[in-house]
Backbone as XML, in Angstrom:
<?xml version="1.0"?>
<chain id="A" units="angstrom">
  <residue number="1" name="MET">
    <atom name="N" x="11.978" y="-18.090" z="10.557"/>
    <atom name="CA" x="12.057" y="-19.072" z="9.483"/>
    <atom name="C" x="12.879" y="-18.469" z="8.342"/>
  </residue>
  <residue number="2" name="LEU">
    <atom name="N" x="13.846" y="-19.215" z="7.865"/>
    <atom name="CA" x="14.676" y="-18.781" z="6.750"/>
    <atom name="C" x="13.854" y="-18.823" z="5.463"/>
  </residue>
  <residue number="3" name="VAL">
    <atom name="N" x="13.848" y="-17.722" z="4.726"/>
    <atom name="CA" x="13.076" y="-17.632" z="3.485"/>
    <atom name="C" x="13.980" y="-17.464" z="2.271"/>
  </residue>
  <residue number="4" name="GLY">
    <atom name="N" x="15.140" y="-16.851" z="2.457"/>
    <atom name="CA" x="16.024" y="-16.632" z="1.316"/>
    <atom name="C" x="17.301" y="-15.931" z="1.721"/>
  </residue>
  <residue number="5" name="PHE">
    <atom name="N" x="17.990" y="-15.387" z="0.712"/>
    <atom name="CA" x="19.281" y="-14.751" z="0.914"/>
    <atom name="C" x="19.368" y="-13.449" z="0.139"/>
  </residue>
  <residue number="6" name="VAL">
    <atom name="N" x="20.253" y="-12.565" z="0.602"/>
    <atom name="CA" x="20.542" y="-11.297" z="-0.062"/>
    <atom name="C" x="22.016" y="-11.297" z="-0.436"/>
  </residue>
  <residue number="7" name="ARG">
    <atom name="N" x="22.305" y="-10.927" z="-1.673"/>
    <atom name="CA" x="23.683" y="-10.806" z="-2.152"/>
    <atom name="C" x="23.813" y="-9.508" z="-2.941"/>
  </residue>
  <residue number="8" name="LYS">
    <atom name="N" x="25.014" y="-9.052" z="-3.100"/>
    <atom name="CA" x="25.297" y="-7.914" z="-3.963"/>
    <atom name="C" x="25.472" y="-8.443" z="-5.386"/>
  </residue>
  <residue number="9" name="SER">
    <atom name="N" x="24.995" y="-7.699" z="-6.372"/>
    <atom name="CA" x="25.136" y="-8.142" z="-7.758"/>
    <atom name="C" x="26.606" y="-8.166" z="-8.159"/>
  </residue>
  <residue number="10" name="ASN">
    <atom name="N" x="26.917" y="-8.890" z="-9.217"/>
    <atom name="CA" x="28.301" y="-8.978" z="-9.689"/>
    <atom name="C" x="28.851" y="-7.610" z="-10.055"/>
  </residue>
  <residue number="11" name="ALA">
    <atom name="N" x="28.015" y="-6.747" z="-10.631"/>
    <atom name="CA" x="28.456" y="-5.405" z="-10.999"/>
    <atom name="C" x="28.532" y="-4.487" z="-9.782"/>
  </residue>
  <residue number="12" name="GLY">
    <atom name="N" x="27.926" y="-4.901" z="-8.678"/>
    <atom name="CA" x="27.981" y="-4.112" z="-7.454"/>
    <atom name="C" x="27.020" y="-2.955" z="-7.404"/>
  </residue>
  <residue number="13" name="ARG">
    <atom name="N" x="26.067" y="-2.908" z="-8.320"/>
    <atom name="CA" x="25.149" y="-1.767" z="-8.378"/>
    <atom name="C" x="23.737" y="-2.105" z="-7.935"/>
  </residue>
  <residue number="14" name="ALA">
    <atom name="N" x="23.549" y="-3.316" z="-7.460"/>
    <atom name="CA" x="22.209" y="-3.742" z="-7.038"/>
    <atom name="C" x="22.336" y="-4.792" z="-5.942"/>
  </residue>
  <residue number="15" name="VAL">
    <atom name="N" x="21.243" y="-4.973" z="-5.230"/>
    <atom name="CA" x="21.135" y="-6.029" z="-4.235"/>
    <atom name="C" x="20.213" y="-7.093" z="-4.816"/>
  </residue>
  <residue number="16" name="LYS">
    <atom name="N" x="20.651" y="-8.344" z="-4.810"/>
    <atom name="CA" x="19.865" y="-9.442" z="-5.369"/>
    <atom name="C" x="19.211" y="-10.235" z="-4.253"/>
  </residue>
  <residue number="17" name="LEU">
    <atom name="N" x="17.909" y="-10.459" z="-4.358"/>
    <atom name="CA" x="17.169" y="-11.266" z="-3.401"/>
    <atom name="C" x="16.888" y="-12.619" z="-4.023"/>
  </residue>
  <residue number="18" name="SER">
    <atom name="N" x="17.180" y="-13.672" z="-3.291"/>
    <atom name="CA" x="16.861" y="-15.031" z="-3.723"/>
    <atom name="C" x="15.896" y="-15.612" z="-2.698"/>
  </residue>
  <residue number="19" name="ILE">
    <atom name="N" x="14.660" y="-15.851" z="-3.134"/>
    <atom name="CA" x="13.611" y="-16.337" z="-2.247"/>
    <atom name="C" x="13.328" y="-17.798" z="-2.568"/>
  </residue>
  <residue number="20" name="ASN">
    <atom name="N" x="13.339" y="-18.641" z="-1.550"/>
    <atom name="CA" x="12.986" y="-20.041" z="-1.723"/>
    <atom name="C" x="11.459" y="-20.128" z="-1.841"/>
  </residue>
  <residue number="21" name="THR">
    <atom name="N" x="10.961" y="-20.624" z="-2.951"/>
    <atom name="CA" x="9.517" y="-20.615" z="-3.198"/>
    <atom name="C" x="8.750" y="-21.498" z="-2.222"/>
  </residue>
  <residue number="22" name="SER">
    <atom name="N" x="9.335" y="-22.615" z="-1.818"/>
    <atom name="CA" x="8.657" y="-23.480" z="-0.843"/>
    <atom name="C" x="8.527" y="-22.786" z="0.505"/>
  </residue>
  <residue number="23" name="SER">
    <atom name="N" x="9.590" y="-22.136" z="0.951"/>
    <atom name="CA" x="9.546" y="-21.404" z="2.216"/>
    <atom name="C" x="8.582" y="-20.226" z="2.129"/>
  </residue>
  <residue number="24" name="PHE">
    <atom name="N" x="8.579" y="-19.542" z="1.002"/>
    <atom name="CA" x="7.699" y="-18.382" z="0.827"/>
    <atom name="C" x="6.230" y="-18.797" z="0.931"/>
  </residue>
  <residue number="25" name="GLN">
    <atom name="N" x="5.897" y="-19.938" z="0.360"/>
    <atom name="CA" x="4.513" y="-20.427" z="0.429"/>
    <atom name="C" x="4.103" y="-20.743" z="1.863"/>
  </residue>
  <residue number="26" name="ASP">
    <atom name="N" x="5.063" y="-21.074" z="2.720"/>
    <atom name="CA" x="4.774" y="-21.395" z="4.115"/>
    <atom name="C" x="4.698" y="-20.164" z="5.017"/>
  </residue>
  <residue number="27" name="CYS">
    <atom name="N" x="5.009" y="-18.979" z="4.477"/>
    <atom name="CA" x="5.023" y="-17.755" z="5.275"/>
    <atom name="C" x="3.613" y="-17.317" z="5.659"/>
  </residue>
  <residue number="28" name="ALA">
    <atom name="N" x="3.523" y="-16.740" z="6.842"/>
    <atom name="CA" x="2.273" y="-16.128" z="7.281"/>
    <atom name="C" x="2.045" y="-14.844" z="6.479"/>
  </residue>
  <residue number="29" name="THR">
    <atom name="N" x="0.796" y="-14.517" z="6.250"/>
    <atom name="CA" x="0.438" y="-13.314" z="5.507"/>
    <atom name="C" x="-0.452" y="-12.418" z="6.358"/>
  </residue>
  <residue number="30" name="TYR">
    <atom name="N" x="-0.608" y="-11.187" z="5.897"/>
    <atom name="CA" x="-1.584" y="-10.284" z="6.508"/>
    <atom name="C" x="-2.263" y="-9.504" z="5.397"/>
  </residue>
  <residue number="31" name="VAL">
    <atom name="N" x="-3.456" y="-8.998" z="5.675"/>
    <atom name="CA" x="-4.252" y="-8.279" z="4.690"/>
    <atom name="C" x="-4.408" y="-6.839" z="5.158"/>
  </residue>
  <residue number="32" name="THR">
    <atom name="N" x="-4.166" y="-5.896" z="4.255"/>
    <atom name="CA" x="-4.316" y="-4.482" z="4.577"/>
    <atom name="C" x="-5.768" y="-4.059" z="4.402"/>
  </residue>
  <residue number="33" name="SER">
    <atom name="N" x="-6.073" y="-2.851" z="4.825"/>
    <atom name="CA" x="-7.452" y="-2.361" z="4.772"/>
    <atom name="C" x="-7.990" y="-2.263" z="3.352"/>
  </residue>
  <residue number="34" name="ASP">
    <atom name="N" x="-7.094" y="-2.185" z="2.349"/>
    <atom name="CA" x="-7.556" y="-2.127" z="0.962"/>
    <atom name="C" x="-7.658" y="-3.514" z="0.320"/>
  </residue>
  <residue number="35" name="GLY">
    <atom name="N" x="-7.479" y="-4.569" z="1.132"/>
    <atom name="CA" x="-7.668" y="-5.929" z="0.641"/>
    <atom name="C" x="-6.436" y="-6.586" z="0.051"/>
  </residue>
  <residue number="36" name="GLN">
    <atom name="N" x="-5.292" y="-5.921" z="0.047"/>
    <atom name="CA" x="-4.058" y="-6.490" z="-0.489"/>
    <atom name="C" x="-3.431" y="-7.418" z="0.545"/>
  </residue>
  <residue number="37" name="THR">
    <atom name="N" x="-2.858" y="-8.533" z="0.079"/>
    <atom name="CA" x="-2.220" y="-9.505" z="0.957"/>
    <atom name="C" x="-0.704" y="-9.376" z="0.843"/>
  </residue>
  <residue number="38" name="TYR">
    <atom name="N" x="-0.032" y="-9.361" z="1.992"/>
    <atom name="CA" x="1.415" y="-9.196" z="2.042"/>
    <atom name="C" x="2.046" y="-10.262" z="2.921"/>
  </residue>
  <residue number="39" name="VAL">
    <atom name="N" x="3.345" y="-10.492" z="2.676"/>
    <atom name="CA" x="4.185" y="-11.341" z="3.517"/>
    <atom name="C" x="5.217" y="-10.416" z="4.146"/>
  </residue>
  <residue number="40" name="GLN">
    <atom name="N" x="5.332" y="-10.443" z="5.466"/>
    <atom name="CA" x="6.291" y="-9.594" z="6.154"/>
    <atom name="C" x="7.597" y="-10.358" z="6.341"/>
  </residue>
  <residue number="41" name="LEU">
    <atom name="N" x="8.687" y="-9.831" z="5.764"/>
    <atom name="CA" x="10.006" y="-10.453" z="5.854"/>
    <atom name="C" x="10.973" y="-9.497" z="6.531"/>
  </residue>
  <residue number="42" name="VAL">
    <atom name="N" x="12.043" y="-10.038" z="7.101"/>
    <atom name="CA" x="13.002" y="-9.242" z="7.851"/>
    <atom name="C" x="14.408" y="-9.525" z="7.349"/>
  </residue>
  <residue number="43" name="ILE">
    <atom name="N" x="15.187" y="-8.438" z="7.182"/>
    <atom name="CA" x="16.613" y="-8.523" z="6.865"/>
    <atom name="C" x="17.325" y="-7.654" z="7.895"/>
  </residue>
  <residue number="44" name="SER">
    <atom name="N" x="18.330" y="-8.188" z="8.551"/>
    <atom name="CA" x="19.094" y="-7.407" z="9.514"/>
    <atom name="C" x="19.749" y="-6.221" z="8.822"/>
  </residue>
  <residue number="45" name="LEU">
    <atom name="N" x="19.533" y="-5.044" z="9.353"/>
    <atom name="CA" x="20.101" y="-3.840" z="8.769"/>
    <atom name="C" x="21.626" y="-3.858" z="8.839"/>
  </residue>
  <residue number="46" name="ASN">
    <atom name="N" x="22.179" y="-4.320" z="9.958"/>
    <atom name="CA" x="23.636" y="-4.400" z="10.080"/>
    <atom name="C" x="24.223" y="-5.381" z="9.076"/>
  </residue>
  <residue number="47" name="ALA">
    <atom name="N" x="23.581" y="-6.540" z="8.929"/>
    <atom name="CA" x="24.079" y="-7.542" z="7.983"/>
    <atom name="C" x="23.936" y="-7.049" z="6.540"/>
  </residue>
  <residue number="48" name="LEU">
    <atom name="N" x="22.822" y="-6.394" z="6.227"/>
    <atom name="CA" x="22.624" y="-5.856" z="4.875"/>
    <atom name="C" x="23.662" y="-4.780" z="4.571"/>
  </residue>
  <residue number="49" name="SER">
    <atom name="N" x="23.966" y="-3.943" z="5.548"/>
    <atom name="CA" x="25.017" y="-2.924" z="5.357"/>
    <atom name="C" x="26.347" y="-3.597" z="5.050"/>
  </residue>
  <residue number="50" name="GLY">
    <atom name="N" x="26.629" y="-4.709" z="5.730"/>
    <atom name="CA" x="27.854" y="-5.457" z="5.457"/>
    <atom name="C" x="27.897" y="-5.995" z="4.041"/>
  </residue>
  <residue number="51" name="VAL">
    <atom name="N" x="26.770" y="-6.474" z="3.541"/>
    <atom name="CA" x="26.705" y="-6.964" z="2.157"/>
    <atom name="C" x="26.959" y="-5.814" z="1.187"/>
  </residue>
  <residue number="52" name="ILE">
    <atom name="N" x="26.316" y="-4.685" z="1.430"/>
    <atom name="CA" x="26.464" y="-3.525" z="0.540"/>
    <atom name="C" x="27.901" y="-3.006" z="0.558"/>
  </residue>
  <residue number="53" name="GLU">
    <atom name="N" x="28.507" y="-2.962" z="1.744"/>
    <atom name="CA" x="29.878" y="-2.451" z="1.876"/>
    <atom name="C" x="30.929" y="-3.461" z="1.431"/>
  </residue>
  <residue number="54" name="GLY">
    <atom name="N" x="30.550" y="-4.736" z="1.316"/>
    <atom name="CA" x="31.483" y="-5.750" z="0.853"/>
    <atom name="C" x="32.170" y="-6.550" z="1.943"/>
  </residue>
  <residue number="55" name="SER">
    <atom name="N" x="31.846" y="-6.293" z="3.217"/>
    <atom name="CA" x="32.479" y="-7.054" z="4.290"/>
    <atom name="C" x="31.789" y="-8.399" z="4.526"/>
  </residue>
  <residue number="56" name="ARG">
    <atom name="N" x="30.608" y="-8.577" z="3.948"/>
    <atom name="CA" x="29.872" y="-9.856" z="3.995"/>
    <atom name="C" x="29.478" y="-10.214" z="2.571"/>
  </residue>
  <residue number="57" name="ALA">
    <atom name="N" x="29.485" y="-11.487" z="2.261"/>
    <atom name="CA" x="29.082" y="-11.930" z="0.926"/>
    <atom name="C" x="27.569" y="-12.094" z="0.820"/>
  </residue>
  <residue number="58" name="VAL">
    <atom name="N" x="26.946" y="-12.481" z="1.929"/>
    <atom name="CA" x="25.520" y="-12.834" z="1.889"/>
    <atom name="C" x="24.925" y="-12.646" z="3.275"/>
  </residue>
  <residue number="59" name="THR">
    <atom name="N" x="23.619" y="-12.418" z="3.333"/>
    <atom name="CA" x="22.874" y="-12.453" z="4.588"/>
    <atom name="C" x="21.505" y="-13.066" z="4.321"/>
  </residue>
  <residue number="60" name="SER">
    <atom name="N" x="20.802" y="-13.373" z="5.378"/>
    <atom name="CA" x="19.541" y="-14.102" z="5.238"/>
    <atom name="C" x="18.325" y="-13.189" z="5.215"/>
  </residue>
  <residue number="61" name="ILE">
    <atom name="N" x="17.258" y="-13.702" z="4.625"/>
    <atom name="CA" x="15.932" y="-13.093" z="4.663"/>
    <atom name="C" x="15.081" y="-14.042" z="5.490"/>
  </residue>
  <residue number="62" name="ASN">
    <atom name="N" x="14.406" y="-13.512" z="6.502"/>
    <atom name="CA" x="13.648" y="-14.357" z="7.427"/>
    <atom name="C" x="12.245" y="-13.835" z="7.630"/>
  </residue>
  <residue number="63" name="GLN">
    <atom name="N" x="11.395" y="-14.703" z="8.149"/>
    <atom name="CA" x="10.104" y="-14.285" z="8.671"/>
    <atom name="C" x="10.118" y="-14.649" z="10.148"/>
  </residue>
  <residue number="64" name="LEU">
    <atom name="N" x="9.816" y="-13.647" z="10.974"/>
    <atom name="CA" x="9.776" y="-13.877" z="12.409"/>
    <atom name="C" x="8.418" y="-14.447" z="12.771"/>
  </residue>
  <residue number="65" name="ASN">
    <atom name="N" x="8.435" y="-15.523" z="13.533"/>
    <atom name="CA" x="7.186" y="-16.150" z="13.977"/>
    <atom name="C" x="6.957" y="-15.766" z="15.426"/>
  </residue>
  <residue number="66" name="ASP">
    <atom name="N" x="5.746" y="-15.333" z="15.720"/>
    <atom name="CA" x="5.416" y="-14.944" z="17.098"/>
    <atom name="C" x="5.106" y="-16.133" z="17.952"/>
  </residue>
</chain>
């Protein structure tokens, strides 16, 4: 499921995450042993490297559904 996008900042010194709030609310969660709740998201390492290096403008943030 598509949750958002990753872009390089205009200054090129940071990676910007844009998360769609409606999609995020629909994400599955898990609880750790200390009671904290998390959402597990995935970004392709190859695609993220492309964004950082400048060969790609954007890549997606997803949640994999089993």
